[in-house]
C-alpha positions, 0 to 999 in steps of 0.5 A: 498565513503562507506555506513555503514547501520549498522550505520545508525540505531541510526538515527532513535532514535533522529528522534523520539525525533523530530517527537514527537516535530514536532507533537505536535507543531501543538497544540502550535502554533496560529490556523490560523499556523497549518493545518488539516490532515496531508501530507500523506494519508495512505493505509488501509482504504477500503472507501477512496480508493473507493472514489478516484478511483471513482472520477478518474475513472470518469474522475472528476480527474485525478492523479496517485492512484495506490501507496499508501500512497497518497500525501495530496497535490497531491489529494487537488490540484486534487479537487481543479480543480473540478468547483467551483459550486461543492463546495455545494457538501455536501448539494447536496448529502444530498438532493439527487441532482446533480450539473452539472460542465461547462465543464463536465457531470453532476456529481452523489450525489455518486460523490459530496458526495466522493467530499466532504469527500475526501476534507474534509480529504485533507483540512487544519484545526486543528491538530488531536489527538486521539486513536485507540483500536482494538482487534481480535480473531485469526488475519487474516494470508491473509491480504488485503488493508484494515488496520485490527488488526495484533495482538490479541490487540492493542492500539494506541495513535496518534498526527497528523498536518501540521506546516505552509506550509512546515512541517508536521508529524504523531506521533503514539505509539502502543502497541501490546499484545503478538505479533508474532514478540516479538515486543509489543511497535511499532511507525508505522505510524510515520513520519515527512516530509518537503516540497521543491518545488515540492518535499517532503521529509519523515522520518519515518514508513510508510506503502506502498501499491503498485500495483492495486490489492485489495487483495494482492501486489506481490512487495509491500503491507501492509502485513509486518510491515513497514521498517524504511525508508526515501523517496522522492516523488513528492508533485502534480503530474503535467504534464510535460510543454514541449510538448515534454513530456506533453503527459506522462499525470500526473505522480509520482514519489517515491523512498526511502532507508530504514534499516531493522531488526537487528535479520534476520539469514542472514546480520543485518541490509540490505538496502531496497530500492525501487523506483516507476514511474507512469503515466496517458497517456490516459484516464483511463490508468495508467501504473507504473513500480516498483523496490525494492532491498535488498542489504548491511548489516553488513558484506556485501560490501556496496558502490557505486558500488554496488548500480549501479550493483544493479541498473542497472541490473549487479546483476545475478551471473555467467551471469553478475557479478561474484558471490563475487560481486553480490549485493543482491536480487531485484525484477522488476515489471510493472503495469498497469490498464485501465478502459473502454478500449472499450465502456463506462460500468463502468469497469477496467482491472489491471494486475501486472507482478513482476520479481524475477530477470531481463532478461538480454537480453530483459530488463524486469521482469524475473521468474515472478509472475503475478496478475490480476483483474477486477472490476465494480462499480456504484451508487444509484439512487439519494441516495448518496451510491455507491458500488464497485465489482471485482474478482482478481487472484494472481500467486507467483510462479517464471515462472507461466506465462512465457514460459520456466522454472517454478521454486518452492521455488523461490518467495521472495527468495534469496540465498544471503539474506537467510531470503528472501524478509520479514520483521521479517518473513511477507513477503513484498509482497503478503501475501500469500507468494510463490508459491501460487494461490489465487482466489477472490470476493470482494463487496464494499457498501458505504453509503452517510454517508461513512458506509462501507460494504465489503464481500470477499470470496477466495480460496488460494492455499497455498505453492503448491509445492517445498520442505516440510517442507519449513522452509522459507515459512512465511504462511506454510510449505507444501502445504494446501487449504484455503477457506475463507470467510469474512464479515466487516462493518465500522460505522462513529460514532461521531468523530470516526469510528468503525469497526467490521469483522468476518470470517472463514477459512476451511484448508486443510493441506495437507502437514499435513493430517489434516482439520480445519475449524476456525473462526475469529473475530475483533473489532476496534474503532477509536476516533480522536479530532480536 
């Protein structure tokens, strides 16, 4: 049986009609049949991620949280296991009191406030209709977990709802001003989802963030726009019931098949595949393994044998497969985060280790890149506020931390797919692209009303070596040193929020022999009706 990815492209057109019907159907059914929110909690909201991580790190809830989007059903199930006494969380948090759980130590006002916010996010209720407007003077190129404007101007209309207990979706239509990819109309963030047993099938264009990092992910981030894909995920990350596997703890599996753009210079419409498994075998410890691959495309062989060669690692030409049978390009990764492994202090260590290939002798990421960080957190005394601070380092040179050969012009590049690990010319991994090093320090403060302040400082060495000019690099064609400072504040307003941010980049463009100091600013307004 042969696969023809170029013929899959039209299927995304009738999907849009079905998506519109499903999303707006939520407004026509009686209130008892429609539910609030949507099946997936997307990446991009720093306050939501902080709240979830705060509760997981303190042992209040237990579920894998290093991959986004997160299933609303998984979060709702975890919150539902908290003793019923915390149902009074909103009033207690507002009063600055603590409520003890029968099986755990008393919860702080900050934890109660986070529980209340997340219960509202994951609970059932009315459908949502909204608008989001964003404007930016020089949108940031070094994107982080935060969902800031990509273009100088963006307007999005969206509708989201569950339809009954098994179906749901989101329709989001965005118009962009003078976009870099010349595509002003977008459906990014749109999807339909259906639940069968403990599995969720999803078709759409969802942002994905894989990894414990905040300033970047080496294998899957929101730097590039989302690839249209069909995915399969566990709805609730419950442990195995058998005693032989129950030690793995809560676990999650996600896999998807997507189709990339047809305007590539290598092969039009290649298939983009990904799979990730994560588990929490010990208190505070989350371990994940990740794989992504590009294969097929118009004019290339595309059959089950090609997929098996890719999946099994038989993809290194001249080593374990003939050059004419090499299936494509793939990355492999592990991600580990451990909260307070020694002592009872509030801190966590994390590492993401990603290879441009797989070692044929020992199954492991090879020609690898690394990201590592440490973070700590705390909360105000009885105020319901909380904070998080962290340091993060990332290196995107192949073999940067390995003994042996270190390669320039390797990361996110490939001989078959000459456009590389990029979608519409933006890397799907770390935003600084290959051959870079980044050092960052961040501080996040969330008050009892969810108003969020973020301060971020970064020093980045972009495209440090290799060929100049490097025309494949999506960021700079030669070495550049950047010092970046960012300040943002999101304030909750009636039926939505307002966020503003300012920043500055000091750029030493060594390959051009010049320097520049360039300010940045953005403003985003979101208004939702329920």
